[in-house]
N, CA and C atoms as a LAMMPS dump frame, in Angstrom:
ITEM: TIMESTEP
0
ITEM: NUMBER OF ATOMS
630
ITEM: BOX BOUNDS ff ff ff
-5.0000000000000000e+02 5.0000000000000000e+02
-5.0000000000000000e+02 5.0000000000000000e+02
-5.0000000000000000e+02 5.0000000000000000e+02
ITEM: ATOMS id mol type element x y z
1 1 1 N 0.703 -0.936 0.242
2 1 2 C -0.128 0.051 0.132
3 1 3 C 1.074 1.15 -0.232
4 2 1 N 0.506 2.253 -0.922
5 2 2 C 1.058 3.44 -0.982
6 2 3 C 0.508 4.537 0.25
7 3 1 N 1.815 4.584 1.068
8 3 2 C 1.486 5.553 2.09
9 3 3 C 1.279 7.047 1.274
10 4 1 N 0.22 8.101 1.371
11 4 2 C 0.56 9.218 0.835
12 4 3 C 1.023 10.114 2.064
13 5 1 N 0.315 9.896 3.349
14 5 2 C 0.555 11.152 4.51
15 5 3 C 0.687 10.194 5.528
16 6 1 N 1.597 10.6 6.307
17 6 2 C 1.832 10.131 7.655
18 6 3 C 2.076 11.104 8.709
19 7 1 N 1.914 11.032 10.021
20 7 2 C 2.327 11.31 11.251
21 7 3 C 2.01 10.924 12.606
22 8 1 N 2.213 11.446 13.567
23 8 2 C 2.224 10.715 15.013
24 8 3 C 0.775 10.288 15.279
25 9 1 N -0.285 10.723 14.394
26 9 2 C -2 10.653 14.83
27 9 3 C -2.684 9.652 13.977
28 10 1 N -1.935 9.428 12.406
29 10 2 C -2.965 9.219 11.514
30 10 3 C -2.235 8.768 10.393
31 11 1 N -2.382 7.767 9.322
32 11 2 C -1.827 7.933 8.259
33 11 3 C -2.643 7.762 7.147
34 12 1 N -2.455 8.253 5.841
35 12 2 C -3.469 8.066 4.451
36 12 3 C -3.067 7.277 3.886
37 13 1 N -3.651 6.322 3.1
38 13 2 C -3.322 5.18 1.998
39 13 3 C -3.369 5.435 0.615
40 14 1 N -3.212 5.218 -0.284
41 14 2 C -3.62 5.088 -1.597
42 14 3 C -3.79 3.5 -2.013
43 15 1 N -5.601 2.78 -1.546
44 15 2 C -5.459 1.404 -1.692
45 15 3 C -5.38 0.91 -2.852
46 16 1 N -5.003 -0.013 -3.329
47 16 2 C -4.952 -0.901 -4.542
48 16 3 C -6.004 -1.763 -4.687
49 17 1 N -6.688 -1.734 -5.784
50 17 2 C -7.791 -2.758 -5.853
51 17 3 C -7.713 -4.258 -5.487
52 18 1 N -8.238 -4.592 -5.188
53 18 2 C -8.407 -6.006 -4.475
54 18 3 C -8.054 -6.328 -3.303
55 19 1 N -7.725 -5.179 -2.742
56 19 2 C -7.562 -5.464 -1.002
57 19 3 C -8.626 -5.155 -0.154
58 20 1 N -8.919 -5.968 0.447
59 20 2 C -10.206 -6.275 1.24
60 20 3 C -10.068 -5.377 2.847
61 21 1 N -10.534 -4.292 3.268
62 21 2 C -10.572 -3.233 3.969
63 21 3 C -11.287 -3.989 5.357
64 22 1 N -10.826 -5.41 5.897
65 22 2 C -11.546 -5.824 6.873
66 22 3 C -11.08 -5.519 8.429
67 23 1 N -12.01 -5.205 8.779
68 23 2 C -11.33 -4.171 10.445
69 23 3 C -10.97 -5.141 11.428
70 24 1 N -11.338 -6.338 11.689
71 24 2 C -10.597 -7.231 12.673
72 24 3 C -9.467 -7.396 12.24
73 25 1 N -8.952 -7.734 10.612
74 25 2 C -7.884 -8.264 10.304
75 25 3 C -6.708 -7.265 10.37
76 26 1 N -7.201 -5.878 10.238
77 26 2 C -6.369 -4.618 9.882
78 26 3 C -6.219 -4.223 11.109
79 27 1 N -7.165 -3.91 12.375
80 27 2 C -6.788 -3.171 13.312
81 27 3 C -5.799 -3.863 14.142
82 28 1 N -4.698 -3.022 14.544
83 28 2 C -3.717 -3.049 15.841
84 28 3 C -3.507 -2.072 16.199
85 29 1 N -2.632 -2.036 17.438
86 29 2 C -2.478 -0.824 18.454
87 29 3 C -1.988 0.189 17.456
88 30 1 N -1.565 0.213 16.211
89 30 2 C -1.181 1.414 15.485
90 30 3 C -1.543 1.631 14.405
91 31 1 N -2.896 0.871 14.067
92 31 2 C -3.718 1.5 12.927
93 31 3 C -5.274 0.943 13.344
94 32 1 N -6.008 1.767 13.067
95 32 2 C -7.607 1.537 13.49
96 32 3 C -8.21 1.939 12.215
97 33 1 N -9.218 1.19 11.871
98 33 2 C -9.806 1.459 10.52
99 33 3 C -10.886 2.64 10.697
100 34 1 N -10.915 3.889 10.107
101 34 2 C -11.875 4.825 10.16
102 34 3 C -12.893 4.566 9.072
103 35 1 N -12.504 4.328 7.769
104 35 2 C -13.645 4.169 7.185
105 35 3 C -13.151 2.902 5.921
106 36 1 N -13.955 2.712 5.13
107 36 2 C -13.491 1.531 4.175
108 36 3 C -14.092 2.011 2.855
109 37 1 N -13.698 1.109 1.763
110 37 2 C -13.589 1.168 0.254
111 37 3 C -14.018 -0.246 -0.172
112 38 1 N -14.584 -0.442 -1.201
113 38 2 C -15.383 -2.042 -1.431
114 38 3 C -13.669 -2.29 -2.114
115 39 1 N -13.732 -3.787 -1.887
116 39 2 C -12.706 -4.61 -2.62
117 39 3 C -12.071 -4.335 -3.834
118 40 1 N -12.807 -3.829 -5.13
119 40 2 C -12.4 -3.618 -6.142
120 40 3 C -12.328 -2 -6.321
121 41 1 N -12.383 -1.256 -5.277
122 41 2 C -12.443 0.278 -5.721
123 41 3 C -11.315 0.955 -5.066
124 42 1 N -10.465 1.568 -5.676
125 42 2 C -9.068 1.982 -5.326
126 42 3 C -9.471 3.573 -4.95
127 43 1 N -8.378 3.807 -4.111
128 43 2 C -8.198 5.47 -3.678
129 43 3 C -7.893 5.581 -2.373
130 44 1 N -8.151 6.687 -1.718
131 44 2 C -7.708 7.042 -0.6
132 44 3 C -8.493 6.724 0.791
133 45 1 N -7.806 6.016 1.626
134 45 2 C -8.428 6.13 2.877
135 45 3 C -7.362 6.681 3.758
136 46 1 N -8.117 6.894 5.296
137 46 2 C -7.237 7.129 6.382
138 46 3 C -7.235 6.282 7.22
139 47 1 N -6.475 5.891 8.333
140 47 2 C -6.357 5.428 9.299
141 47 3 C -5.954 6.2 10.581
142 48 1 N -6.437 5.598 11.801
143 48 2 C -6.142 6.337 13.104
144 48 3 C -4.933 5.313 14.006
145 49 1 N -4.121 6.372 14.325
146 49 2 C -3.198 5.319 15.368
147 49 3 C -3.435 5.31 16.709
148 50 1 N -4.641 5.901 17.37
149 50 2 C -5.117 5.981 18.72
150 50 3 C -6.601 5.679 18.666
151 51 1 N -7.138 5.349 19.78
152 51 2 C -8.339 5.305 20.074
153 51 3 C -9.269 6.984 19.809
154 52 1 N -8.611 7.831 20.671
155 52 2 C -9.15 8.566 20.469
156 52 3 C -8.954 9.844 19.283
157 53 1 N -7.762 9.549 18.594
158 53 2 C -7.932 9.97 17.013
159 53 3 C -8.673 9.393 16.185
160 54 1 N -9.153 7.777 16.256
161 54 2 C -10.06 6.89 15.34
162 54 3 C -11.642 7.813 15.743
163 55 1 N -11.747 7.901 17.238
164 55 2 C -13.244 8.668 17.454
165 55 3 C -13.419 10.193 16.916
166 56 1 N -12.527 10.899 16.803
167 56 2 C -12.565 12.011 16.316
168 56 3 C -12.856 12.125 15.285
169 57 1 N -11.987 11.266 13.929
170 57 2 C -12.222 11.372 12.797
171 57 3 C -13.767 10.303 12.495
172 58 1 N -14.138 9.641 13.199
173 58 2 C -15.336 8.962 12.769
174 58 3 C -16.601 9.912 13.126
175 59 1 N -16.612 10.898 14.112
176 59 2 C -17.279 11.808 14.208
177 59 3 C -17.375 12.538 12.898
178 60 1 N -16.17 13.145 12.586
179 60 2 C -16.454 13.7 11.4
180 60 3 C -17.168 13.088 10.247
181 61 1 N -16.997 12.15 9.794
182 61 2 C -17.67 11.371 8.875
183 61 3 C -19.254 11.38 9.308
184 62 1 N -19.529 11.202 10.394
185 62 2 C -20.779 11.026 10.621
186 62 3 C -21.582 12.475 10.536
187 63 1 N -20.786 13.688 11.179
188 63 2 C -21.183 14.719 10.88
189 63 3 C -20.886 15.432 9.426
190 64 1 N -20.717 14.427 8.715
191 64 2 C -20.604 15.037 7.287
192 64 3 C -19.458 16.122 6.76
193 65 1 N -18.58 16.318 7.63
194 65 2 C -17.82 17.169 7.564
195 65 3 C -16.479 16.744 6.911
196 66 1 N -16.471 15.293 6.356
197 66 2 C -15.546 14.768 5.484
198 66 3 C -15.701 15.135 4.044
199 67 1 N -14.418 15.356 3.193
200 67 2 C -14.913 15.55 1.712
201 67 3 C -14.098 14.786 0.837
202 68 1 N -15.151 14.082 0.244
203 68 2 C -14.769 13 -0.877
204 68 3 C -14.873 12.897 -2.082
205 69 1 N -14.325 12.216 -3.018
206 69 2 C -14.341 12.91 -4.185
207 69 3 C -14.022 11.608 -5.282
208 70 1 N -15.396 11.055 -6.183
209 70 2 C -14.902 9.739 -6.69
210 70 3 C -14.508 10.046 -8.238
211 71 1 N -13.915 9.107 -9.004
212 71 2 C -14.322 9.3 -9.944
213 71 3 C -14.778 7.813 -10.981
214 72 1 N -15.847 7.798 -11.433
215 72 2 C -16.471 6.648 -12.074
216 72 3 C -16.984 6.506 -13.492
217 73 1 N -16.619 5.426 -14.318
218 73 2 C -16.529 5.387 -15.535
219 73 3 C -18.158 4.521 -15.65
220 74 1 N -19.275 5.68 -16.357
221 74 2 C -20.526 4.553 -16.012
222 74 3 C -20.743 4.151 -17.643
223 75 1 N -21.694 3.108 -17.938
224 75 2 C -22.781 2.963 -19.144
225 75 3 C -23.476 4.157 -19.557
226 76 1 N -23.424 4.27 -20.837
227 76 2 C -24.304 5.308 -21.518
228 76 3 C -23.617 6.834 -21.56
229 77 1 N -24.479 7.566 -22.006
230 77 2 C -24.087 8.864 -21.761
231 77 3 C -25.418 9.625 -20.854
232 78 1 N -24.814 10.099 -20.201
233 78 2 C -25.377 10.806 -18.729
234 78 3 C -25.733 12.18 -19.637
235 79 1 N -27.123 12.269 -19.391
236 79 2 C -27.905 13.665 -20.164
237 79 3 C -27.731 14.944 -19.476
238 80 1 N -27.313 14.972 -17.919
239 80 2 C -27.515 16.079 -17.451
240 80 3 C -26.062 16.208 -16.866
241 81 1 N -25.385 17.589 -17.212
242 81 2 C -24.006 17.722 -17.055
243 81 3 C -23.582 17.634 -15.597
244 82 1 N -24.783 17.666 -14.633
245 82 2 C -24.629 17.576 -13.015
246 82 3 C -26.285 17.568 -12.48
247 83 1 N -26.111 16.616 -11.413
248 83 2 C -27.186 16.476 -10.791
249 83 3 C -26.839 16.304 -9.285
250 84 1 N -27.887 15.68 -8.307
251 84 2 C -27.962 15.059 -7.296
252 84 3 C -28.954 14.014 -7.405
253 85 1 N -28.593 12.713 -6.779
254 85 2 C -29.399 11.553 -6.479
255 85 3 C -29.671 11.481 -5.212
256 86 1 N -30.879 11.666 -4.746
257 86 2 C -31.381 11.716 -3.355
258 86 3 C -32.494 10.542 -3.36
259 87 1 N -31.943 9.355 -3.175
260 87 2 C -32.988 8.527 -2.689
261 87 3 C -32.194 7.432 -1.794
262 88 1 N -33.263 6.87 -1.246
263 88 2 C -33.111 6.175 0.049
264 88 3 C -32.65 4.427 -0.325
265 89 1 N -31.409 4.061 0.502
266 89 2 C -31.067 2.721 0.129
267 89 3 C -31.294 1.731 1.531
268 90 1 N -31.488 0.617 1.344
269 90 2 C -31.851 -0.686 2.039
270 90 3 C -31.291 -1.64 1.399
271 91 1 N -30.723 -2.498 2.519
272 91 2 C -30.51 -4.239 2.222
273 91 3 C -31.681 -4.679 1.465
274 92 1 N -30.733 -5.229 0.328
275 92 2 C -31.912 -5.909 -0.489
276 92 3 C -32.223 -7.758 -0.044
277 93 1 N -33.459 -7.723 -0.394
278 93 2 C -34.24 -9.05 0.332
279 93 3 C -33.638 -10.042 -0.617
280 94 1 N -33.274 -9.974 -1.758
281 94 2 C -32.68 -11.147 -2.752
282 94 3 C -31.341 -10.659 -2.543
283 95 1 N -30.199 -11.657 -2.657
284 95 2 C -28.864 -11.387 -3.024
285 95 3 C -28.022 -10.959 -2.013
286 96 1 N -26.997 -11.47 -1.61
287 96 2 C -26.063 -11.775 -0.162
288 96 3 C -25.328 -10.194 -0.63
289 97 1 N -25.495 -9.422 0.452
290 97 2 C -24.623 -8.329 0.238
291 97 3 C -25.072 -7.298 -0.788
292 98 1 N -26.249 -7.106 -1.077
293 98 2 C -26.691 -6.405 -2.226
294 98 3 C -27.54 -5.508 -1.729
295 99 1 N -27.364 -4.209 -2.12
296 99 2 C -28.267 -3.061 -1.594
297 99 3 C -29.098 -2.42 -2.706
298 100 1 N -30.558 -1.756 -2.623
299 100 2 C -31.437 -1.269 -3.204
300 100 3 C -31.693 0.262 -2.893
301 101 1 N -32.44 0.584 -3.972
302 101 2 C -32.973 1.65 -3.493
303 101 3 C -34.702 1.375 -2.878
304 102 1 N -35.172 2.011 -1.625
305 102 2 C -36.111 1.17 -1.272
306 102 3 C -37.201 2.581 -0.531
307 103 1 N -38.332 2.751 -0.058
308 103 2 C -38.708 3.597 0.289
309 103 3 C -38.461 3.003 1.777
310 104 1 N -38.533 3.92 2.604
311 104 2 C -38.062 3.877 3.901
312 104 3 C -36.609 3.563 4.376
313 105 1 N -35.784 3.499 3.152
314 105 2 C -34.152 3.194 3.483
315 105 3 C -33.233 4.28 3.951
316 106 1 N -32.456 3.702 4.293
317 106 2 C -31.687 5.262 5.135
318 106 3 C -31.498 6.212 4.047
319 107 1 N -31.509 7.459 4.339
320 107 2 C -31.482 8.682 3.693
321 107 3 C -30.084 8.512 2.547
322 108 1 N -30.02 8.761 1.67
323 108 2 C -28.628 8.935 0.988
324 108 3 C -28.388 9.717 -0.043
325 109 1 N -27.378 10.68 -0.466
326 109 2 C -27.448 11.504 -1.372
327 109 3 C -26.03 11.576 -2.1
328 110 1 N -25.948 11.521 -3.508
329 110 2 C -24.965 11.702 -4.047
330 110 3 C -24.995 13.092 -4.958
331 111 1 N -24.152 13.75 -5.324
332 111 2 C -23.898 14.576 -6.392
333 111 3 C -23.016 14.337 -7.33
334 112 1 N -23.064 14.735 -8.713
335 112 2 C -21.989 14.293 -9.502
336 112 3 C -22.222 15.554 -10.599
337 113 1 N -21.309 15.157 -11.251
338 113 2 C -20.956 16.252 -12.645
339 113 3 C -19.696 15.327 -13.415
340 114 1 N -20.305 15.748 -14.966
341 114 2 C -19.504 14.746 -15.911
342 114 3 C -18.115 15.505 -16.343
343 115 1 N -17.027 14.597 -16.582
344 115 2 C -15.893 15.466 -16.384
345 115 3 C -15.937 14.841 -18.285
346 116 1 N -15.899 13.908 -18.841
347 116 2 C -15.836 13.58 -20.225
348 116 3 C -16.722 12.319 -20.725
349 117 1 N -17.1 12.232 -21.965
350 117 2 C -17.492 11.564 -22.739
351 117 3 C -16.577 10.298 -23.04
352 118 1 N -16.309 8.995 -23.35
353 118 2 C -15.87 8.23 -23.933
354 118 3 C -16.657 7.108 -24.936
355 119 1 N -16.712 7.631 -25.947
356 119 2 C -17.595 6.698 -26.592
357 119 3 C -19.032 6.462 -26.032
358 120 1 N -19.326 5.262 -25.686
359 120 2 C -20.774 5.221 -24.941
360 120 3 C -20.913 5.225 -23.729
361 121 1 N -19.787 5.55 -23.101
362 121 2 C -19.449 5.81 -21.716
363 121 3 C -19.265 7.162 -21.181
364 122 1 N -19.486 7.237 -19.941
365 122 2 C -19.066 8.696 -19.157
366 122 3 C -18.203 8.399 -17.952
367 123 1 N -17.388 9.76 -18.012
368 123 2 C -16.481 9.856 -16.975
369 123 3 C -17.065 10.757 -15.664
370 124 1 N -17.532 10.063 -14.847
371 124 2 C -18.387 11.339 -13.657
372 124 3 C -17.394 11.42 -12.481
373 125 1 N -17.509 12.554 -11.681
374 125 2 C -17.001 12.942 -10.694
375 125 3 C -18.196 12.809 -9.688
376 126 1 N -18.146 12.333 -8.607
377 126 2 C -19.229 12.128 -7.639
378 126 3 C -18.626 12.466 -6.329
379 127 1 N -19.298 13.087 -5.537
380 127 2 C -19.278 13.414 -4.268
381 127 3 C -20.526 12.527 -3.241
382 128 1 N -19.935 11.917 -2.771
383 128 2 C -21.386 11.031 -1.85
384 128 3 C -21.386 11.847 -0.156
385 129 1 N -22.763 12.133 -0.065
386 129 2 C -22.907 13.196 1.24
387 129 3 C -23.231 12.642 1.95
388 130 1 N -23.864 11.198 1.86
389 130 2 C -23.887 10.119 3.135
390 130 3 C -22.921 8.912 2.949
391 131 1 N -22.429 8.179 3.619
392 131 2 C -21.551 6.956 3.845
393 131 3 C -22.696 5.461 3.901
394 132 1 N -23.562 5.432 2.978
395 132 2 C -23.895 4.12 2.709
396 132 3 C -23.138 3.089 2.151
397 133 1 N -23.426 1.649 2.231
398 133 2 C -22.655 0.812 1.752
399 133 3 C -22.932 0.498 0.161
400 134 1 N -22.012 0.959 -0.734
401 134 2 C -22.266 0.516 -1.957
402 134 3 C -22.867 1.883 -2.547
403 135 1 N -22.822 2.885 -1.833
404 135 2 C -24.175 4.102 -2.142
405 135 3 C -23.646 4.602 -3.651
406 136 1 N -22.769 5.109 -3.837
407 136 2 C -22.508 5.313 -5.218
408 136 3 C -22.711 4.192 -6.281
409 137 1 N -22.478 3.094 -6.277
410 137 2 C -22.818 2.045 -7.124
411 137 3 C -24.153 2.032 -7.317
412 138 1 N -25.028 1.712 -6.322
413 138 2 C -26.639 1.567 -6.186
414 138 3 C -27.079 2.952 -6.95
415 139 1 N -26.651 4.098 -6.045
416 139 2 C -27.299 5.488 -7.061
417 139 3 C -27.05 5.071 -8.527
418 140 1 N -25.839 5.131 -8.933
419 140 2 C -25.904 5.019 -10.406
420 140 3 C -26.358 3.918 -11.147
421 141 1 N -26.749 2.562 -10.421
422 141 2 C -27.652 1.915 -11.215
423 141 3 C -28.873 2.418 -11.217
424 142 1 N -29.667 3.132 -9.927
425 142 2 C -30.908 3.626 -10.041
426 142 3 C -31.436 4.663 -11.206
427 143 1 N -30.235 5.391 -11.956
428 143 2 C -30.563 6.058 -12.825
429 143 3 C -29.863 5.77 -14.425
430 144 1 N -29.976 4.144 -14.316
431 144 2 C -29.861 3.48 -15.657
432 144 3 C -28.245 4.048 -15.941
433 145 1 N -27.274 4.183 -15.238
434 145 2 C -26.087 4.563 -15.549
435 145 3 C -24.902 3.683 -14.626
436 146 1 N -25.019 2.263 -14.788
437 146 2 C -24.136 1.337 -13.619
438 146 3 C -22.929 1.847 -13.875
439 147 1 N -21.975 1.47 -12.953
440 147 2 C -20.383 1.719 -13.177
441 147 3 C -20.117 0.532 -13.962
442 148 1 N -18.983 0.804 -14.977
443 148 2 C -18.246 -0.201 -15.946
444 148 3 C -17.974 -1.389 -14.726
445 149 1 N -18.016 -2.793 -15.067
446 149 2 C -16.647 -3.506 -14.627
447 149 3 C -17.736 -3.941 -13.12
448 150 1 N -18.714 -3.388 -12.808
449 150 2 C -19.72 -3.94 -11.506
450 150 3 C -20.237 -4.829 -11.589
451 151 1 N -19.887 -5.856 -10.953
452 151 2 C -19.978 -7.384 -11.186
453 151 3 C -21.635 -7.556 -10.112
454 152 1 N -22.326 -6.616 -9.684
455 152 2 C -23.103 -6.696 -8.72
456 152 3 C -24.694 -5.818 -9.391
457 153 1 N -24.18 -4.651 -9.753
458 153 2 C -25.078 -3.946 -10.062
459 153 3 C -25.302 -3.398 -11.595
460 154 1 N -24.365 -4.163 -12.516
461 154 2 C -24.603 -3.824 -13.987
462 154 3 C -25.277 -5.01 -14.565
463 155 1 N -25.909 -4.88 -15.872
464 155 2 C -26.899 -6.067 -16.068
465 155 3 C -25.865 -7.178 -16.555
466 156 1 N -26.357 -8.197 -16.917
467 156 2 C -25.428 -9.747 -17.327
468 156 3 C -24.828 -9.086 -18.493
469 157 1 N -25.33 -8.306 -19.009
470 157 2 C -25.064 -8.148 -20.8
471 157 3 C -24 -6.864 -20.79
472 158 1 N -24.015 -6.39 -19.777
473 158 2 C -22.968 -5.115 -19.666
474 158 3 C -21.774 -5.834 -18.913
475 159 1 N -21.899 -6.921 -18.114
476 159 2 C -20.879 -7.135 -17.164
477 159 3 C -20.192 -8.087 -18.433
478 160 1 N -20.709 -8.818 -19.322
479 160 2 C -20.176 -9.832 -20.633
480 160 3 C -19.029 -8.567 -21.298
481 161 1 N -19.928 -7.244 -21.659
482 161 2 C -19.029 -6.454 -22.427
483 161 3 C -17.996 -5.934 -21.696
484 162 1 N -18.133 -5.642 -20.192
485 162 2 C -17.213 -5.081 -19.65
486 162 3 C -15.82 -5.891 -19.421
487 163 1 N -15.993 -7.317 -19.259
488 163 2 C -15.118 -8.082 -19.157
489 163 3 C -14.1 -8.01 -20.438
490 164 1 N -14.366 -7.628 -21.436
491 164 2 C -13.365 -7.264 -22.639
492 164 3 C -12.081 -6.652 -22.468
493 165 1 N -12.614 -5.405 -21.555
494 165 2 C -11.508 -4.566 -21.122
495 165 3 C -11.484 -3.633 -19.893
496 166 1 N -12.139 -4.25 -18.975
497 166 2 C -12.185 -3.626 -17.407
498 166 3 C -12.16 -4.774 -16.583
499 167 1 N -11.149 -5.03 -15.968
500 167 2 C -11.345 -6.583 -15.221
501 167 3 C -11.948 -6.125 -13.333
502 168 1 N -12.075 -4.902 -13.379
503 168 2 C -13.023 -4.595 -12.247
504 168 3 C -13.327 -3.309 -12.231
505 169 1 N -14.385 -3.22 -11.123
506 169 2 C -15.411 -1.805 -11.101
507 169 3 C -14.508 -0.506 -11.205
508 170 1 N -14.956 0.183 -12.307
509 170 2 C -14.254 1.623 -12.516
510 170 3 C -14.334 2.721 -11.406
511 171 1 N -14.045 2.518 -10.35
512 171 2 C -14.264 3.421 -9.188
513 171 3 C -13.256 3.75 -8.394
514 172 1 N -13.135 5.015 -8.544
515 172 2 C -11.548 5.495 -7.726
516 172 3 C -11.963 6.53 -6.903
517 173 1 N -11.41 6.705 -5.642
518 173 2 C -11.454 7.669 -4.604
519 173 3 C -10.524 8.428 -4.651
520 174 1 N -10.375 9.677 -5.439
521 174 2 C -9.184 10.241 -5.861
522 174 3 C -9.022 11.364 -4.957
523 175 1 N -10.067 11.791 -4.301
524 175 2 C -9.585 13.153 -3.205
525 175 3 C -10.17 13.076 -1.892
526 176 1 N -9.71 13.171 -0.703
527 176 2 C -10.124 13.201 0.521
528 176 3 C -9.821 14.22 1.196
529 177 1 N -10.476 14.921 2.34
530 177 2 C -10.299 16.117 2.816
531 177 3 C -10.719 15.948 4.175
532 178 1 N -10.062 16.509 5.058
533 178 2 C -10.868 16.547 6.62
534 178 3 C -9.919 17.222 7.459
535 179 1 N -10.339 17.298 8.863
536 179 2 C -9.699 18.286 9.585
537 179 3 C -8.805 17.431 10.573
538 180 1 N -7.363 18.073 10.796
539 180 2 C -6.607 17.387 11.345
540 180 3 C -7.261 16.863 13.054
541 181 1 N -7.486 15.646 13.382
542 181 2 C -8.149 15.729 14.75
543 181 3 C -7.266 16.061 15.931
544 182 1 N -6.214 16.141 15.984
545 182 2 C -5.628 16.93 16.95
546 182 3 C -5.304 18.691 16.922
547 183 1 N -4.715 18.899 15.351
548 183 2 C -4.371 20.372 15.344
549 183 3 C -5.545 21.392 14.622
550 184 1 N -6.563 20.626 14.237
551 184 2 C -7.556 21.26 13.492
552 184 3 C -7.485 21.616 11.964
553 185 1 N -6.336 21.747 11.563
554 185 2 C -5.807 21.849 10.196
555 185 3 C -6.297 21.084 9.354
556 186 1 N -6.752 21.623 8.31
557 186 2 C -7.62 21.061 6.921
558 186 3 C -6.574 20.55 6.061
559 187 1 N -6.465 19.335 5.991
560 187 2 C -5.767 18.117 5.001
561 187 3 C -6.598 17.908 3.862
562 188 1 N -5.831 17.983 2.651
563 188 2 C -6.602 17.391 1.706
564 188 3 C -5.495 16.69 0.78
565 189 1 N -6.086 15.405 0.433
566 189 2 C -5.18 14.723 -0.442
567 189 3 C -5.914 13.918 -1.924
568 190 1 N -4.838 14.134 -2.942
569 190 2 C -5.499 13.723 -4.105
570 190 3 C -4.474 12.69 -4.934
571 191 1 N -5.069 11.745 -5.399
572 191 2 C -4.096 10.721 -6.265
573 191 3 C -4.689 10.566 -7.628
574 192 1 N -3.808 10.168 -8.424
575 192 2 C -4.155 10.197 -9.815
576 192 3 C -5.246 8.289 -9.973
577 193 1 N -5.442 8.331 -11.109
578 193 2 C -6.188 7.187 -11.731
579 193 3 C -5.135 6.063 -11.787
580 194 1 N -5.338 5.101 -11.339
581 194 2 C -4.174 4.037 -11.251
582 194 3 C -4.214 3.641 -12.605
583 195 1 N -3.321 3.229 -12.931
584 195 2 C -2.64 2.715 -14.322
585 195 3 C -3.726 1.542 -14.828
586 196 1 N -4.298 0.892 -14.136
587 196 2 C -5.377 -0.215 -14.633
588 196 3 C -6.489 0.462 -15.321
589 197 1 N -6.811 1.661 -14.866
590 197 2 C -8.182 2.403 -15.191
591 197 3 C -7.705 3.572 -16.335
592 198 1 N -6.373 3.805 -15.918
593 198 2 C -5.854 4.579 -17.337
594 198 3 C -6.077 3.912 -18.557
595 199 1 N -5.658 2.899 -18.63
596 199 2 C -5.596 1.656 -19.447
597 199 3 C -7.228 1.861 -20.483
598 200 1 N -7.773 1.583 -19.646
599 200 2 C -9.578 1.33 -19.719
600 200 3 C -9.675 2.61 -20.623
601 201 1 N -9.66 3.609 -20.457
602 201 2 C -9.759 5.102 -20.712
603 201 3 C -9.24 4.799 -22.407
604 202 1 N -7.865 4.704 -22.176
605 202 2 C -7.216 4.642 -23.04
606 202 3 C -7.572 3.591 -24.565
607 203 1 N -8.303 2.52 -23.87
608 203 2 C -8.64 1.823 -25.036
609 203 3 C -10.204 2.224 -25.611
610 204 1 N -10.893 2.894 -24.917
611 204 2 C -11.913 3.543 -25.329
612 204 3 C -12.278 4.811 -26.065
613 205 1 N -10.902 5.465 -25.784
614 205 2 C -11.001 6.634 -26.474
615 205 3 C -10.985 6.916 -27.815
616 206 1 N -10.993 6.16 -28.761
617 206 2 C -10.951 6.392 -29.927
618 206 3 C -12.44 6.609 -30.681
619 207 1 N -13.741 6.796 -29.852
620 207 2 C -14.821 7.465 -30.27
621 207 3 C -15.231 8.079 -29.177
622 208 1 N -14.766 9.103 -28.88
623 208 2 C -15.257 10.218 -27.919
624 208 3 C -16.691 10.589 -28.722
625 209 1 N -17.616 10.876 -27.426
626 209 2 C -18.809 11.606 -28.076
627 209 3 C -18.745 13.193 -28.138
628 210 1 N -19.135 13.726 -28.689
629 210 2 C -19.378 15.366 -28.949
630 210 3 C -20.317 15.909 -28.252
């Protein structure tokens, strides 16, 4: 794991795809899991080094003070250049580990803007304002633009197409900002798209939509 930042209280990593952030397996006296990313999502994560730091950081997440930005390549040409998806999310009755839009579910809000069009796909920048499991993936599915490479929320036809050029879901947490739990200083970090996702964009860049 690439360490992006570290001090006596915390450290920030650039998580590679394929790494499972399991609380029991990862927590020791020197690293405490503050938040998680899905196994096949890459990008920025912060870990605490002491219980007090963990509590302060988690409070920032709960109070929605932490700023997170993602990049996602989705199926289809998104019609609106920007928008907000405000739909409640709950656990699906069928399918282990699957979530759906459901009346009475937990409040879930995601804003998005179009970065660029690539052939029949759209590169989106997204900001989740709540922190529900699979939130971005479920919200994008709900507007008929599932994430490329998503093995749960994309259709079977889309999954078969994606397997030809994208080995995992195209979702990357590229920016993270929060207040330092001890000094109060605002910390902001940003990382590039990993090489595998850059390769995906190169492969489909021969037919950009105007």
